[in-house]
N, C-alpha and C positions, 0 to 999 in steps of 0.2 A: 261368425264363420271366419276361418283363417283366410288371409289374402294370398293370392297366387304370387309366389316369389321364386322364380326359376333359379336353380343352382346348377352351375356347370357351363359348358360351352354352348352358346346359342348361335353357332355358325351354320350356314346351309350345309345340308348333306349333299355330297356329290353322288348323284345317281348314275352310276356307271352302267354300261350296257351289260345285259345278262344273256344267258343262253337258255333256249327251250330244249326239251327232250327231242323235238323234231329237228333240231339243228339250226333253227332260225336265231339270229341275233335279235335280242329284245331291248327295247328302250322304255324306261319308266315315263309315263305321262300323267298329268293330273286328270282325275275322273271325279268331279265333285270335290269332296273334301278328303278323298283318298287318292291312291295311285293305282294305275293299271299298267300292264305291259303290252306293247304293240311291236310288230316287226318293222323292217325297213320300209314297207309299203304302208304303214300306219294301220295294219289290221290286228285286232285282238282275237278274232275268230277267222278260221280259214276253212273254206269249202274243200273237202278232201275227196269228193266224188270223182270217179274216173271220168276222163274227158268225154268219152262216148255216152256216158249216163247224163252228163250235163247237156250235151247237144241234142240227144234224142232219148228221153227217159223211157217212153213206151217201147221203142225199138230195143233198148238195152235190156229191159226186163223180159221182153219176148225172146231175145237171143239167149239170155241166161237160162230161161225156162227150157229152151230147146237143147242147149249145150250141156247144162249141168243142173238137173232138177233138184238135186240134194242141196247145193249151194243156194239156189233160188229159194227153196223152202226155208232153210235156216235163216237166210238174210232177211227175207220178207217177214218172217215171224218175229225176228229180233227187232226190226224197225217198227212193226205194228204194236209190239208189246212195250216199246219205249226203251229197249235194252241196247240200242245201237243208234249211233248218229253219224252222219257224214261230216260233222263239224268238229274241228279241232280247236280248242281254246288254248292260246299260248299261256304258258306259266313258266316262271323261272326255275331253273335247276340249281339248287344251292351248290356253291363251290366250297367244300370243307377246308380247302387249303388257304382260304383268304379270311383274314380277321376283319373286325369292324374298323373302318378307316376313320371313324369319328367318335366323339363322346356324345352320348345322349343325355341332355340335361334332365334334371328331375324337378318335380314340383309336388308338394305334399308327400314327399318320400316315395314317389312313383316315377318311372321314366315317362317323359313327355312323348306325345305322338307327333311325328313330322307330317304335316299336311301341306298342300300347295301354298297356303297363305303363311306358313311359319310353323312354330312349335305350339302344340295345344296341350293344355293341362287336362289330364284325364279325369280329374276330380270335379273341377268347376267349369271346364270347357273354354277357359280364356285362351286366346290365341296371341302369341307374341311374334310379330313379324321379324324375321331374321335380319332384314335390312335396317331395322331400327335398333334392335337389341343385340348387337354383336359384342359379346363379352369374351374376354380371353380367359 
């Protein structure tokens, strides 16, 4: 089997802040051997329920049934069928005007994966820590 020999720049990727469709500024953080985005408060998921629903769920549903039975019916059916959630999961919105600020090294003629521990070969899974293998 061929040995992993990275080709290209093995410098750390600068993970700049991104933006979410909800308007939050996001930051990439390690999540196991991958990356995830969190907002300034460290949340990847946000509870988007109305404040009155969070404070008094039963009272809110009773009020909605009294004030707007159509919305009550549609909303409760959607929630019960699993078609609606009060949770928003942050995700980055690509910025098409910004190019890649780094070179991705290759191993076995495939781009390597940047993981919290360094660059990983997609074929053999070998990880090359960027602090050890910084090549120009």
